TORTORBA-488201 format. One record per residue (C-alpha): residue in one letter; residue number from 1; y, x, z. Coordinates in steps of 0.25 Angstrom, whole numbers, plus 5000, padded with zeros to 4 digits. Each point is the difference from the previous one (the first is absolute). Example, Ala and Ser with C-alpha at 12.3 -4.5 7.8 and 13.67 -1.06 7.14 Angstrom:
<atoms>
ATOM;A;1;4982;5049;5031
ATOM;S;2;5014;5006;4998
</atoms>
This chain:
<atoms>
ATOM;X;1;5064;4909;4984
ATOM;X;2;5014;5003;5004
ATOM;X;3;5009;5012;4998
ATOM;X;4;4999;5002;5016
ATOM;X;5;4985;5000;4999
ATOM;X;6;5000;5010;4989
ATOM;X;7;5010;5009;5008
ATOM;X;8;4991;4999;5012
ATOM;X;9;4987;5003;4992
ATOM;X;10;5007;5012;4993
ATOM;X;11;5005;5005;5014
ATOM;X;12;4986;4999;5006
ATOM;X;13;4994;5007;4987
ATOM;X;14;5011;5011;5001
ATOM;X;15;5004;4996;4985
ATOM;X;16;5013;5000;4994
ATOM;X;17;5002;4988;4991
ATOM;X;18;5010;5001;4989
ATOM;X;19;5009;4988;5000
ATOM;X;20;4999;4998;4985
ATOM;X;21;4985;4999;5002
ATOM;X;22;5001;4990;5011
ATOM;X;23;4999;4987;4993
ATOM;X;24;4987;5005;4992
ATOM;X;25;4994;5005;5013
ATOM;X;26;5003;4986;5006
ATOM;X;27;4993;4993;4989
ATOM;X;28;4988;5009;5000
ATOM;X;29;4998;4999;5015
ATOM;X;30;5001;4985;4999
ATOM;X;31;4989;5000;4989
ATOM;X;32;4991;5009;5008
ATOM;X;33;5002;4991;5012
ATOM;X;34;4997;4987;4992
ATOM;X;35;4988;5007;4994
ATOM;X;36;4995;5004;5014
ATOM;X;37;5002;4986;5005
ATOM;X;38;4992;4994;4989
ATOM;X;39;4988;5008;5005
ATOM;X;40;5001;4990;5012
ATOM;X;41;4995;4989;4991
ATOM;X;42;4987;5007;4997
ATOM;X;43;4988;4995;5008
ATOM;X;44;4994;5011;5007
ATOM;X;45;4990;4992;5009
ATOM;X;46;4987;5008;5002
ATOM;X;47;5006;5013;4993
ATOM;X;48;4998;5012;5008
ATOM;X;49;5012;5010;5001
ATOM;X;50;4999;5012;4992
ATOM;X;51;4999;5014;5007
ATOM;X;52;4999;5008;4987
ATOM;X;53;5004;4997;4986
ATOM;X;54;4986;5005;4994
ATOM;X;55;4986;4999;5004
ATOM;X;56;4998;5015;4999
ATOM;X;57;4995;5007;5012
ATOM;X;58;5005;5014;5004
ATOM;X;59;4988;5008;5003
ATOM;X;60;5003;5011;5010
ATOM;X;61;4991;5012;5003
ATOM;X;62;4996;5003;5014
ATOM;X;63;5009;5009;5007
ATOM;X;64;4992;5012;5005
ATOM;X;65;5006;5012;5008
ATOM;X;66;4997;5013;4993
ATOM;X;67;5003;5014;5003
ATOM;X;68;5012;5004;4992
ATOM;X;69;5006;5014;4997
ATOM;X;70;4999;5010;5011
ATOM;X;71;5013;5003;5006
ATOM;X;72;4999;5015;4997
ATOM;X;73;4996;4997;4986
ATOM;X;74;5012;4991;4998
ATOM;X;75;5009;5010;5006
ATOM;X;76;4995;5011;4990
ATOM;X;77;5004;4990;4989
ATOM;X;78;5015;4999;5005
ATOM;X;79;5011;5009;4995
ATOM;X;80;5005;5002;5014
ATOM;X;81;4994;4998;5013
ATOM;X;82;5003;5004;5014
ATOM;X;83;4992;5000;5013
ATOM;X;84;4990;4990;4994
ATOM;X;85;5010;4990;4994
ATOM;X;86;5006;4998;4986
ATOM;X;87;5014;5006;4998
ATOM;X;88;5009;4991;4992
ATOM;X;89;5015;5000;4996
ATOM;X;90;5009;4993;5009
ATOM;X;91;5005;4987;4994
ATOM;X;92;5008;4994;5011
ATOM;X;93;5014;5005;5003
ATOM;X;94;5006;5000;5014
ATOM;X;95;5013;4993;5002
ATOM;X;96;5012;5010;5000
ATOM;X;97;4993;5012;4995
</atoms>
């Protein structure tokens, strides 16, 4: 791991590296790379790749279309409405106004 590589990684990650922490970061990244390279020594022959980190299964309910709240009933619940639509405060300002 070189200072140039660290600078490139920092740039791509949009991180600012404090020069006084540079040496420690170089050391830490080198140790991480060494550890990852050590994983190449593990015999993974016949081991299926993981797609999930646990054997739990997410049980989802069936999605059924249902009649929701009637439009007129919903409009009755709103503080303001106009011509069949909800009326809300303006949140986007126009440029130059």
